[in-house]
DRENDO-421920 format. One record per atom (N, C-alpha, C, O, CB): residue in one letter; x negated, y negated, z negated. Coordinates in steps of 0.1 Angstrom, whole numbers, padded with zeros to 4 digits, always signed. Atoms other than C-alpha are relative to their C-alpha. Glycine has a CB too. Layout:
REM DRENDO-421920
AXYZ...
***
This chain:
REM DRENDO-421920
X-0008+0012+0000X+0000+0000+0000X-0009-0012+0000X-0018-0014-0008X+0010+0000-0012X+0008+0012+0000X-0014-0034+0009X+0004-0008-0012X+0015-0007-0018X+0003-0008+0013X-0003+0008+0012X-0016-0059-0019X+0003-0014+0003X-0003-0020+0013X-0011+0002-0011X-0003+0015-0001X-0002-0094-0023X-0007-0006-0012X-0013+0000-0020X+0015-0003+0000X+0005+0007+0012X-0014-0121-0047X+0012-0006-0007X+0019-0015-0001X-0010-0011+0004X-0011+0005+0008X+0012-0128-0074X-0007-0010-0010X-0014-0006-0019X+0008+0011-0007X+0007+0011+0008X+0001-0162-0089X+0010-0006-0010X+0021-0011-0006X-0006-0010+0009X-0008+0005+0011X+0016-0174-0122X-0006-0013-0005X-0017-0014-0008X+0002+0010-0011X+0003+0012+0008X+0016-0209-0137X+0000+0005-0014X+0005+0016-0017X+0009-0012+0003X+0000-0004+0014X+0011-0207-0175X+0011-0007-0008X+0020+0000-0013X-0014-0003-0006X-0009+0007+0008X+0030-0234-0193X+0014-0001+0005X+0016-0005+0016X-0005-0015-0002X-0014+0000-0004X+0067-0229-0191X+0004+0011+0009X+0016+0013+0013X+0003-0013+0007X-0002-0012-0009X+0063-0198-0169X-0002+0013-0008X+0006+0022-0009X-0008-0001+0013X+0004-0011+0008X+0045-0173-0191X+0002-0002-0015X+0008+0006-0022X-0015+0004+0002X-0002+0004+0015X+0046-0191-0225X+0005-0014+0000X+0004-0022+0009X-0014+0001-0008X-0006+0013+0001X+0064-0221-0237X-0009-0009-0008X-0007-0012-0020X+0014+0001-0007X+0009+0009+0007X+0035-0243-0246X+0004-0014+0002X-0003-0023-0004X-0015+0002+0005X-0004+0014-0002X+0053-0274-0234X+0004-0006-0013X+0001-0018-0015X+0013+0000+0009X-0004+0006+0013X+0066-0279-0270X-0012-0005-0007X-0011-0015-0014X+0008+0011-0008X+0013+0004+0007X+0030-0281-0283X-0006-0012+0007X-0011-0021+0001X-0010+0012+0000X+0005+0012-0007X+0020-0305-0255X+0009-0012-0004X+0003-0023-0007X+0001+0002+0015X-0009+0011+0004X+0051-0326-0264X-0004-0006-0014X-0005-0018-0015X+0014+0005+0000X+0003+0004+0014X+0042-0327-0301X-0014-0008+0000X-0015-0018-0007X-0001+0012-0010X+0014+0007-0001X+0005-0337-0293X+0001-0013+0007X-0005-0023+0002X-0010+0009+0007X-0001+0013-0007X+0015-0364-0268X+0008-0009-0008X+0006-0022-0008X+0006+0002+0014X-0008+0009+0008X+0042-0377-0291X-0008-0007-0011X-0006-0019-0014X+0012+0008-0006X+0009+0006+0010X+0016-0382-0318X-0008-0011+0005X-0010-0022-0002X-0009+0011-0006X+0008+0010-0006X-0005-0402-0295X+0008-0012+0004X+0005-0024+0001X-0007+0005+0013X-0010+0011-0004X+0025-0422-0282X+0003-0008-0012X+0004-0021-0012X+0012+0006+0007X-0004+0007+0013X+0035-0430-0318X-0011-0010-0004X-0009-0021-0009X+0003+0010-0011X+0011+0008+0004X+0000-0443-0325X-0001-0013+0009X-0006-0023+0005X-0013+0008+0000X+0000+0011-0010X+0003-0465-0294X+0012-0009-0001X+0013-0019+0006X-0002+0005+0014X-0012+0007+0001X+0037-0477-0305X+0010+0001+0012X+0017-0008+0016X-0003-0015-0002X-0008-0003-0011X+0054-0461-0275X+0010+0011-0003X+0006+0021-0008X-0009+0004+0013X-0010-0010+0002X+0087-0442-0276X-0003+0011+0010X-0004+0008+0022X+0014-0006+0001X+0003-0011-0009X+0081-0407-0261X+0010+0011-0003X+0010+0017-0013X-0014+0005-0001X-0011-0010+0002X+0111-0384-0256X-0002+0013+0007X-0012+0014+0015X+0014-0006+0004X+0001-0012-0008X+0117-0349-0243X+0002-0002+0015X-0004+0005+0023X+0010+0010-0005X-0002+0003-0014X+0129-0364-0211X-0013-0006+0006X-0016-0002+0018X+0012-0011+0001X+0013+0005-0005X+0096-0383-0207X-0009+0011+0002X-0017+0012+0011X-0005-0011-0010X+0009-0011+0000X+0078-0351-0214X+0002+0009+0013X-0008+0015+0018X+0002+0009-0012X-0003-0007-0012X+0095-0335-0184X-0009-0005+0012X-0013+0003+0021X+0015-0001+0004X+0008+0006-0010X+0075-0359-0162X-0014+0004+0000X-0022+0002+0010X+0001-0015-0001X+0015-0004+0002X+0042-0345-0175X-0002+0014+0004X-0014+0019+0004X-0004-0003-0014X+0002-0015-0004X+0049-0309-0164X-0009+0001+0012X-0007-0005+0022X+0014+0006+0003X+0009-0002-0011X+0021-0297-0142X-0010-0011+0003X-0017-0011+0013X+0008+0003+0012X+0008+0012-0003X+0003-0330-0145X-0013+0000-0009X-0012+0005-0020X+0008-0013-0004X+0013+0000+0007X-0034-0334-0156X+0001-0009-0013X+0010-0017-0014X-0011-0005+0009X+0000+0007+0013X-0042-0347-0191X-0002-0015+0002X+0004-0023-0004X-0011+0006-0009X+0003+0014-0003X-0057-0380-0177X+0012-0007+0006X+0016-0018+0001X-0012-0001+0010X-0012+0006-0007X-0026-0386-0155X+0011-0001-0010X+0019-0011-0010X+0004+0008+0012X-0011+0000+0011X-0003-0378-0185X-0002-0012-0009X+0008-0019-0012X-0001+0013-0008X+0002+0011+0008X-0019-0404-0206X+0003-0013+0007X+0009-0022+0001X-0015-0001-0005X-0004+0012-0008X-0016-0430-0178X+0015-0002+0001X+0020-0013+0000X-0006+0001+0014X-0015+0001-0001X+0021-0422-0175X+0006-0005-0013X+0015-0013-0013X+0006+0014+0004X-0005+0004+0014X+0026-0426-0213X-0003-0015-0002X+0005-0023-0007X-0006+0008-0011X+0004+0014+0001X+0007-0459-0212X+0010-0009+0008X+0013-0020+0004X-0014-0003+0004X-0009+0008-0009X+0029-0472-0183X+0014+0000-0006X+0021-0010-0004X+0000+0006+0014X-0013+0000+0007X+0060-0462-0203X+0001-0012-0010X+0011-0019-0011X+0003+0013-0007X+0000+0011+0010X+0050-0487-0229X-0006-0013+0005X-0007-0023-0002X-0008+0004-0012X+0006+0012-0006X+0034-0512-0205X-0013-0004-0007X-0015-0016-0009X+0010-0012-0001X+0013+0002+0007X+0001-0508-0223X-0012+0002+0008X-0012+0010+0018X-0001+0009-0013X+0013-0002-0007X-0034-0512-0211X-0011+0002-0011X-0011-0006-0020X-0004-0012+0010X+0011-0002+0010X-0064-0498-0230X-0013+0002+0007X-0013+0005+0019X+0003+0012-0010X+0013-0001-0007X-0101-0495-0223X-0002+0015+0003X+0004+0024-0003X-0012-0005-0009X+0003-0014-0003X-0116-0463-0208X-0006+0007-0012X-0003+0019-0014X-0011+0000+0011X+0005-0006+0012X-0134-0457-0241X+0011+0005-0009X+0011+0016-0015X-0009-0010-0007X-0011-0004+0008X-0101-0457-0259X+0008+0011+0006X+0013+0020-0001X+0010-0012-0002X-0006-0011-0007X-0086-0435-0233X-0007+0014-0003X+0000+0024-0006X+0001-0002+0016X+0008-0013+0002X-0114-0409-0237X+0003+0005-0014X+0004+0017-0016X-0015-0003+0002X-0002-0004+0014X-0108-0409-0275X+0014+0006-0002X+0015+0016-0009X-0002-0013-0009X-0014-0005+0001X-0070-0404-0272X+0001+0014+0007X+0008+0023+0002X+0010-0010+0007X+0000-0013-0008X-0076-0376-0246X-0006+0011-0009X-0001+0023-0010X-0007-0001+0013X+0007-0009+0009X-0100-0359-0271X+0009+0004-0011X+0011+0016-0015X-0013-0006-0005X-0009-0002+0012X-0075-0363-0300X+0012+0009+0004X+0016+0018-0003X+0004-0013-0006X-0012-0007-0005X-0046-0350-0279X-0004+0015+0001X+0004+0024-0003X+0005-0005+0013X+0004-0014-0002X-0065-0318-0270X-0003+0007-0013X+0000+0018-0015X-0013+0000+0009X+0003-0006+0013X-0077-0312-0306X+0013+0003-0007X+0014+0014-0013X-0008-0010-0009X-0013-0003+0006X-0041-0315-0318X+0007+0012+0006X+0012+0020+0000X+0009-0013+0001X-0006-0011-0007X-0029-0292-0291X-0006+0013-0003X+0001+0023-0005X-0001-0002+0015X+0007-0012+0003X-0055-0266-0299X+0004+0005-0014X+0004+0017-0017X-0016-0002+0000X-0005-0003+0014X-0044-0268-0336X+0013+0008+0001X+0015+0017-0006X+0001-0012-0008X-0013-0006-0001X-0009-0259-0325X-0001+0014+0006X+0006+0023+0002X+0009-0009+0009X+0000-0013-0007X-0018-0230-0302X-0009+0010-0007X-0008+0022-0003X-0005-0002+0014X+0009-0010+0006X-0043-0214-0325X+0007+0012-0007X+0002+0023-0008X-0009-0007-0011X-0008-0010+0006X-0015-0195-0342X+0010+0007+0009X+0019+0014+0004X+0007-0006-0012X-0010-0006-0010X+0003-0183-0310X-0001+0015-0001X-0012+0021-0004X-0003-0005+0014X-0001-0015+0000X+0014-0147-0310X+0008+0005+0012X+0013-0002+0020X+0007+0005-0014X-0007-0006-0012X+0029-0122-0285X+0014-0004+0001X+0020-0004+0012X-0002+0015-0002X-0014+0003-0001X+0064-0132-0294X+0003-0013+0006X+0014-0017+0008X+0006+0000-0014X-0002+0012-0007X+0058-0165-0277X+0000+0001+0015X+0001-0008+0023X-0011-0010-0004X-0001-0002-0014X+0056-0149-0243X+0015-0001+0004X+0024+0005-0003X-0005+0014+0005X-0014+0002-0004X+0088-0159-0224X+0006+0014+0004X+0000+0022+0010X+0001-0010+0011X-0007-0013-0002X+0114-0131-0221X+0000+0004+0015X+0002-0004+0024X+0015-0002-0005X+0000-0005-0013X+0111-0109-0191X-0013+0000+0008X-0014+0006+0018X+0010-0007+0008X+0013+0001-0007X+0075-0118-0182X-0008+0013+0000X-0013+0017+0011X-0008-0011-0007X+0008-0012+0001X+0058-0087-0194X+0005+0012+0009X-0003+0018+0016X+0000+0005-0014X-0005-0010-0009X+0081-0062-0175X-0004-0003+0015X-0007+0006+0022X+0014+0001-0001X+0003+0004-0013X+0074-0082-0143X-0015+0003+0002X-0019+0009+0012X+0003-0015+0003X+0014-0003-0001X+0036-0081-0149X-0003+0015+0000X-0012+0019+0008X-0007-0007-0012X+0003-0015+0001X+0037-0044-0158X+0004+0006+0014X-0003+0015+0019X+0008+0006-0011X-0005-0006-0013X+0057-0036-0126X-0011-0003+0011X-0014+0006+0019X+0014-0006+0004X+0010+0004-0010X+0032-0055-0104X-0013+0008-0002X-0019+0012+0008X-0003-0015-0001X+0013-0008+0003X+0002-0038-0121X+0002+0014+0004X-0007+0020+0010X-0003-0002-0015X-0003-0014-0003X+0018-0004-0118X+0000+0003+0015X-0002+0014+0020X+0013+0005-0007X-0001-0001-0014X+0023-0010-0081X-0012-0005+0008X-0011-0009+0020X+0013-0007+0005X+0012+0003-0007X-0012-0020-0073X-0001-0014+0005X-0009-0017+0015X-0003+0009+0011X+0000+0014-0005X-0006-0057-0068X-0010-0008-0008X-0013-0005-0020X+0014-0007-0001X+0009+0009+0006X-0031-0084-0076X+0007-0012-0007X+0016-0018-0002X-0010-0006+0010X-0007+0010+0008X-0021-0108-0104X-0011-0011-0004X-0022-0008-0008X+0006+0006-0013X+0009+0011+0003X-0037-0143-0108X+0007-0010-0008X+0020-0011-0008X-0006-0005+0013X-0005+0011+0007X-0032-0173-0130X-0004-0013+0007X-0016-0014+0011X-0004-0001-0015X+0004+0013-0006X-0031-0208-0114X+0006-0011-0008X+0018-0015-0006X+0005+0000+0015X-0006+0010+0010X-0027-0234-0141X-0009-0012-0002X-0021-0012+0000X+0002+0007-0014X+0008+0013+0003X-0037-0270-0149X-0006+0000-0014X-0014-0008-0017X+0010-0012+0002X+0005+0000+0014X-0043-0260-0185X-0015+0003+0000X-0020+0012+0007X+0008+0011-0007X+0015-0003+0003X-0079-0260-0197X-0001+0010-0011X-0013+0014-0014X-0007-0013-0003X+0001-0010+0011X-0070-0236-0224X+0007+0013+0004X+0012+0021-0005X+0007-0006-0012X-0008-0012-0004X-0054-0208-0203X-0006+0013-0005X+0002+0021-0010X-0001+0000+0015X+0005-0013+0005X-0078-0180-0212X+0002+0002-0015X+0007+0013-0018X-0015+0000+0003X-0003-0003+0014X-0076-0184-0250X+0015+0002-0003X+0018+0010-0011X-0005-0012-0008X-0014-0003+0002X-0038-0186-0247X+0004+0014+0004X+0011+0021-0003X+0009-0011+0008X-0003-0014-0005X-0036-0154-0227X-0006+0010-0010X+0000+0021-0012X-0006+0002+0014X+0006-0009+0010X-0059-0138-0253X+0009+0001-0012X+0011+0011-0018X-0015-0004-0003X-0008+0001+0012X-0038-0150-0282X+0013+0008+0002X+0017+0015-0008X+0004-0014-0003X-0013-0007-0002X-0006-0135-0267X-0002+0014+0006X+0008+0021+0010X+0009-0008+0009X+0003-0014-0004X-0024-0103-0256X+0004+0005+0013X+0008+0016+0015X+0005+0009-0010X-0003-0004-0014X-0018-0103-0219X-0011-0003+0010X-0009-0002+0022X+0013-0007+0005X+0011+0003-0009X-0052-0113-0205X-0003+0012+0009X-0008+0010+0021X-0012-0003-0009X+0003-0012-0008X-0057-0077-0193X+0008+0002+0013X+0004+0009+0022X+0001+0012-0008X-0008-0001-0012X-0030-0081-0167X-0006-0008+0012X-0003-0005+0024X+0015-0005-0002X+0005+0010-0011X-0049-0108-0147X-0013+0004+0006X-0023+0007+0000X-0001-0013-0006X+0012-0004-0008X-0074-0100-0119X-0008-0013+0002X-0020-0012+0004X+0004+0006+0013X+0007+0012-0001X-0083-0137-0117X+0007-0011-0007X+0019-0011-0009X-0001-0004+0015X-0006+0012+0007X-0078-0169-0137X-0007-0013+0006X-0019-0014+0006X-0003+0001-0015X+0005+0014-0005X-0081-0204-0121X+0008-0010-0009X+0020-0010-0008X+0003-0002+0015X-0006+0010+0009X-0074-0232-0146X-0006-0014+0002X-0013-0016+0011X-0001+0004-0015X+0004+0014-0002X-0080-0269-0151X-0015-0002-0001X-0020-0012+0003X+0006-0008-0011X+0014+0002+0000X-0117-0262-0157X-0007+0003+0014X-0018+0000+0016X-0006+0010-0010X+0005-0005-0012X-0121-0247-0122X+0003-0009+0013X-0003-0007+0023X+0005+0013+0003X-0005+0008-0012X-0104-0273-0099X-0002-0015-0002X-0002-0020-0014X+0015+0003+0003X+0001+0015+0001X-0108-0310-0091X+0013-0007+0003X+0015-0018-0001X-0012-0004+0009X-0013+0007-0004X-0074-0317-0076X+0012+0006-0007X+0014+0018-0008X+0001+0002+0015X-0012-0005+0008X-0042-0315-0096X+0012+0003+0010X+0012-0002+0021X+0005-0011-0010X-0012-0003-0008X-0009-0301-0082X+0007-0013+0002X+0007-0021-0007X+0009+0011-0007X-0004-0009-0011X+0008-0308-0058X-0011+0003+0010X-0008+0010+0020X+0011-0006+0008X+0010-0006-0008X-0026-0303-0042X-0001+0015-0002X+0000+0019-0014X-0014-0007-0004X-0001-0014+0001X-0027-0266-0035X-0013+0007-0004X-0014+0019-0004X+0004+0006+0013X+0013-0006+0003X-0064-0261-0046X+0001+0012-0009X-0005+0022-0007X-0009-0011-0005X+0000-0010+0011X-0056-0241-0077X+0006+0014+0005X+0001+0024+0002X+0009-0004-0012X-0006-0012-0005X-0034-0216-0058X-0008+0006+0011X-0009+0019+0012X+0014-0003+0005X+0009-0005-0010X-0057-0213-0028X-0012+0007-0005X-0016+0018+0000X-0004-0011+0010X+0012-0006+0006X-0086-0205-0050X+0004+0013-0007X-0004+0023-0006X-0006-0010-0011X-0004-0013+0007X-0066-0179-0070X+0002+0011+0011X-0002+0022+0008X+0013-0003-0007X-0002-0010-0011X-0056-0161-0037X-0013+0005+0005X-0015+0017+0007X+0009-0006+0011X+0013-0004-0005X-0091-0162-0025X-0008+0010-0010X-0014+0019-0005X-0009-0013+0002X+0006-0008+0010X-0104-0147-0058X+0005+0015+0000X-0003+0024-0003X+0001-0006-0013X-0006-0013+0000X-0081-0117-0054X+0000+0006+0014X+0006+0017+0017X+0014+0001-0006X+0002-0005-0013X-0089-0113-0017X+0013+0000+0008X+0016+0010+0016X-0005+0014+0000X-0013+0000-0007X-0054-0123-0004X+0000-0013+0009X-0005-0023+0005X+0011+0001-0010X-0003+0012-0008X-0044-0147+0024X+0011-0008-0007X+0019-0003-0014X+0004+0004+0014X-0010+0009+0005X-0023-0177+0015X+0014+0005+0003X+0024+0004-0005X-0001-0014+0004X-0013-0005-0005X+0006-0162+0035X+0004+0013-0007X+0016+0017-0006X-0001+0003+0015X-0003-0012+0007X+0004-0131+0013X+0001-0003-0015X+0000+0006-0024X-0010+0011+0002X-0001+0004+0014X+0007-0151-0020X+0014-0004-0004X+0021-0010+0004X-0010-0011-0002X-0013+0003+0006X+0037-0155-0042X-0003-0008-0013X-0010-0003-0021X+0009+0012-0002X+0003+0008+0012X+0037-0183-0068X+0013-0002-0008X+0024-0005-0003X-0005-0014+0005X-0011+0003+0009X+0059-0186-0099X-0003-0013-0007X-0014-0014-0014X+0001+0012-0011X+0003+0014+0006X+0062-0222-0111X+0013-0006-0006X+0024-0003-0002X-0004-0009+0012X-0011+0007+0007X+0084-0243-0134X+0000-0015+0003X+0008-0022-0002X+0000+0003-0015X+0001+0014-0003X+0073-0277-0121X+0002-0004+0014X-0002+0005+0023X-0013-0006-0005X-0002+0004-0014X+0082-0297-0090X-0014-0001+0007X-0015+0004+0018X+0007-0014+0000X+0013+0001-0006X+0045-0304-0084X-0006+0013+0004X-0013+0015+0014X-0010-0008-0009X+0005-0014-0002X+0037-0267-0087X+0007+0006+0012X+0000+0013+0020X+0002+0008-0012X-0007-0005-0012X+0064-0257-0062X-0005-0006+0013X-0007+0000+0023X+0016-0002-0002X+0005+0007-0012X+0052-0283-0038X-0014+0005+0004X-0017+0006+0016X+0000-0016-0003X+0014-0005-0003X+0016-0271-0041X+0001+0014+0007X-0006+0016+0016X-0008+0001-0013X-0001-0014-0006X+0027-0235-0033X+0005-0002+0015X+0000+0005+0023X+0010+0008-0008X-0006+0002-0013X+0048-0247-0003X-0011-0006+0010X-0012-0002+0021X+0012-0010+0000X+0010+0006-0008X+0019-0269+0010X-0011+0011+0004X-0016+0011+0015X-0007-0011-0008X+0010-0011-0002X-0004-0238+0007X+0005+0011+0010X-0002+0019+0014X-0004+0007-0013X-0006-0010-0008X+0020-0218+0028X+0003+0013-0007X+0004+0024-0001X-0009+0003+0012X-0003-0012+0008X+0028-0194+0000X+0015+0000-0003X+0022-0009-0001X-0008-0001-0014X-0014-0001+0004X+0062-0181-0012X+0001-0006-0014X-0006-0003-0023X+0005+0015+0000X-0001+0007+0013X+0074-0204-0040X+0013+0005-0007X+0024+0006-0001X+0001-0015+0002X-0011-0004+0008X+0096-0191-0068X+0001-0009-0012X-0008-0010-0021X-0002+0015-0005X-0002+0009+0011X+0110-0217-0092X+0006+0007-0012X+0016+0014-0011X+0010-0011+0005X-0005-0005+0013X+0115-0207-0128X+0006-0012-0008X-0002-0020-0013X-0011+0008-0008X-0006+0011+0007X+0140-0230-0144X+0012-0006+0008X+0018+0001+0016X-0010-0011-0003X-0011+0007-0006X+0166-0255-0133X-0001-0001+0015X-0010-0007+0021X+0002-0014-0006X+0000+0000-0015X+0175-0249-0096X+0001-0013+0006X-0004-0016+0017X+0011+0010+0005X-0002+0013-0005X+0185-0285-0091X-0013-0007+0001X-0017-0014+0010X+0011-0008-0008X+0013+0007+0001X+0151-0298-0102X-0010+0007+0009X-0017+0000+0016X-0005+0001-0015X+0010-0008-0008X+0132-0270-0084X+0006+0004+0014X+0003+0015+0019X-0005+0012-0007X-0007-0003-0012X+0153-0272-0052X-0009+0003+0012X-0005+0009+0022X+0010-0010+0004X+0009-0003-0011X+0122-0271-0030X-0005+0014+0000X-0012+0018+0010X-0011-0010+0000X+0005-0013+0001X+0114-0236-0041X+0008+0009+0009X+0020+0007+0012X+0001+0006-0014X-0007-0009-0009X+0123-0207-0017X+0010+0009-0008X+0020+0013-0002X-0010+0008+0008X-0009-0008+0009X+0138-0187-0046X+0001-0007-0013X-0009-0014-0017X-0005+0015-0001X-0001+0006+0013X+0151-0198-0079X+0006+0010-0010X+0015+0017-0007X+0009-0013+0000X-0006-0008+0011X+0157-0180-0112X-0001-0009-0013X-0010-0017-0015X-0009+0013-0002X+0001+0007+0012X+0165-0194-0146X-0012+0004-0009X-0018-0004-0016X+0013+0002-0008X+0011-0005+0007X+0140-0171-0162X-0003+0014+0005X+0003+0019+0015X+0003+0001-0016X+0005-0012-0005X+0122-0138-0157X+0010+0012-0002X+0009+0022+0004X-0013+0004-0005X-0010-0011+0003X+0151-0117-0171X+0009+0002+0012X+0015+0012+0014X+0008-0003-0012X-0009-0001-0012X+0169-0124-0138X-0008+0006+0012X-0002+0009+0023X+0005-0014+0004X+0008-0006-0011X+0140-0110-0117X-0001+0015-0002X-0007+0020-0011X-0014-0006+0000X+0000-0015+0001X+0146-0073-0110X-0010+0006+0009X-0015+0000+0018X+0014+0005+0003X+0011-0007-0008X+0123-0047-0095X+0003+0001+0015X-0006+0001+0023X-0001+0014-0006X-0003-0001-0015X+0142-0045-0062X-0004-0013+0007X-0009-0013+0018X+0015+0002+0002X+0004+0013-0005X+0135-0082-0057X-0016+0000+0002X-0021-0004+0012X+0004-0012-0008X+0014+0000-0001X+0098-0077-0065X-0005+0009+0011X-0015+0007+0018X-0006+0005-0014X+0003-0010-0010X+0097-0047-0042X+0001-0007+0014X-0007-0004+0023X+0009+0012+0000X-0001+0007-0013X+0110-0069-0013X-0012-0009+0003X-0016-0011+0014X+0013-0007+0001X+0011+0009-0001X+0082-0094-0020X-0013+0008+0004X-0021+0003+0012X-0002-0008-0013X+0012-0009-0003X+0056-0066-0020X-0001+0004+0015X-0011+0005+0021X+0000+0012-0009X-0001-0005-0014X+0068-0054+0014X+0001-0010+0011X+0000-0007+0022X+0012+0009+0001X-0001+0011-0010X+0072-0088+0031X-0012+0000+0009X-0012-0009+0018X+0002-0013-0007
***
């Protein structure tokens, strides 16, 4: 059987680390005197740390020096690492492991394509690192989604063409990156938000083996 590349985003797809990003960014926003809500946090999905801080600053109409920015970025990451240090297997989103297991059992290549710079430790914490044949994260790429660099590199690492790659994403930028790369895009989450995806599911519990089988055979 020929293999495809099944590429997964991390935050909001495999684990719900969005809540920890939110808490860490909210702490920074509070210090800057900027109101930061869950709705604002949605805009940061799939966005780099530097760009996220810029978006928060623009929310409050604030300008700070590069030195101050660097300090806030460092503090945000330290706070985030404090939150994720106690992550356990029960934080894997429902339905993810059966999908990973099915793909592994059927000889498919599995890769991670994430903007997170903490992808590997998170996968270790929740005990699913062994499923992945390749990991491409924020430490490996220079261009953020919707640039397709992260997904193209992931496909390359597992020896698959872009046309043989399937991407699971929960962000608009991620879906756009997959589409730009010429990959099959599967939106995980709200179908209205992720309407550019070729397929949409609310979560992995809706993804059944017959659907995965059709992807493998495409």
